[in-house]
N, C-alpha and C positions, 0 to 999 in steps of 0.2 A: 385437810391440813388446817390447823388452827392459825390464828393471826401471828402468834409468836411461838417458835419451836426451837428445841435444843439442837445444836450443831456440834457434833464431835469431830475433832480434827485428828487424823491418824497419819503418821509419816508413811508415805507410799513405799519407801524402800526398807524401813526397819520394822514397820508395824507398831511402833511405839505410839501410844495415845499422847498427843501433844497438848490439847486444851479442849475446853468446852466453852462455847459461846452461844448466842441466840440469834436466830434469823427471823425474817418475815418475807413477804412476797417481794418487797423492794430489794432487800439484801440478796435474795436468791437470784433475782433477775440481773443485778449488777455482777454477781459472781459468775453467772453464765455468760454474760456479755464480755467480761474482761479476762476471764480465766484466772482471776485472783480472788481469794476468799474475802468476802465482805460480811459484816455482822450488823445487827441492830443493837446499839448501846442502850441498855435499859436505864442506866443512870443519866445519860445525856439526852436520851430520847432522839437519837440521830443515827444515820447510817455511818459506818466507818469501815475503811479498808484495813485489814490487819497489816501492820507494818508501815502505815502511812507516815509515821514520824520516825520510827526506828530503822526502816528499810528492811526489816525482817518479814518480808511478805510470804504468803503461802500460795504457791502456784497449784491450781487444781489439776489433779490427774484423773480423778474419778469421783462421782457423787452417787450416793444411793440412799433411798429412803428405807426406813425400817418397815416391818410387815404391816403396821397400822398407818403408815405415812404421816406420823406425827413427830418424828425425829430424823435428822439427816446426818449421814456419815460422809465425810469428805476425806479421801486419800489425797494428800498434798505433798509437794516438795517444798520444805521450808528453806528460806534463804537466811539462815542464821538461827539463833535461839528463838523459840516461840514465846517463852514466858517473859514477862516484863522484868523479872528478877535477873535475867541473863541465863537462866537454866534452859536446857533443851526442851523440857516438858514442864508444864504447870503442875504436874503431879509428882515431880521430883524423882521419877523413875530413872534408874541408871540406864544410860544408852547401851544398846546392844553392840556387839563388835562391828556390825555392818556400818555403824555410824562413822567409823574411821574414814572410809572413802568419801562419804558425803562431807565430812568436816574438811578433809583435804581439798575437795572440789571447791568448797566455799572459800577457803584460804587462798587458793589459786585465783579465784574470781576476784577476791578483794585485792590481791597483788596486781592483777590486770587493770583493775579500776583505779587504784590509788597510787600505784607505781612507787613503793617505798625505796629509798636509796639503799644500795648495797644488797638488794634482794636477788638471789640466784634465779628465782622464778621470773622476775622482771628481765634479767639478763637473757634468759632463754626466749621470752616473748619478744624482746627487742631484736633478737637474732633472726626472727621470722620463722616461718614454717620449715624452711630448709634445715636450720639448726636443730629445731625441736624434733623434726622427723628423723634426722640423723642420730640424735640421742636415743630415740625409741628403738631404732634398729640396733644400735650399739648395746643397749641394755637387754634387748631380746636375745642377742647373741650370747651375752654373759650368762643369762638364765640357762640357755641351752647347754653351754659348756659346763656350768656347775652341775646340771642334771647328768650330763654325760660322765662327769667325774664322780657321780654318786655322792655329792656333798650336800645333804639336805639343808644344813645351816646356811651355806652359801646360796642355795637355790632360793631360800626365803629372803635373804638379803638382796639378791639381784632382782627377785620378783618385786620387792618393795620399790626398788629403784625404777624398774620398768613401769609399774603402776603410776608412780609419781610423774614420770616423764610422759606417759600416755595421757594422764589427766591434763598436763600442761598443753599437749598437742590438741586435745579436745577443746580446751579453753581458747586456744589460738584459732580454732575453726568454728567457735561458737556452738559447739556440740556439748550437750550435758549427759551425765550418767543416765538420766531419765530417757533421753533420746536413744541411747544404746540399749537400755532395758526394753523399750518398746519394740525395737527390732528383734531382740532375743525372744520376746513374748510372741511376736508374729511368727517367728520361725518355729517356735514350740507348738504352735497350733496345728 
């Protein structure tokens, strides 16, 4: 491994390439210790944690070296847009459809943190687990009835409502989509 090496960041859920940075032994050690991506800034000649000022951190899911061990690929869960321009990716690639749930998860997390007035999400969270759990049950029943009635458009609409309320319940419980995916991956093994 050379002193400075390229680090490619890939969204762990969508596979989108988010950015390219550079690392060294110190940034790698800090990334491993904290679970959040750190780079070595070539212009400032200092260690920096991605998202230190913006809050758009990259939580490490998996790290792997290329075959020559001179470039690192990190699968990460981004907490917001990765690019400093506000885009999802520094490469301007259009997000894949899977980004929708991740975006919704981030919006719900923001509502939980910042509590904007008049937000339905905040109202659900303020109602506690009981209210949110009841909404998940209600929406699951509506999906089932729409399917029983063989109404595909309604199934899609009710499924969207169910997914939203389920994400709010997950946020209430401090469970992420990444946590759910890890369980699914374990079960698939």
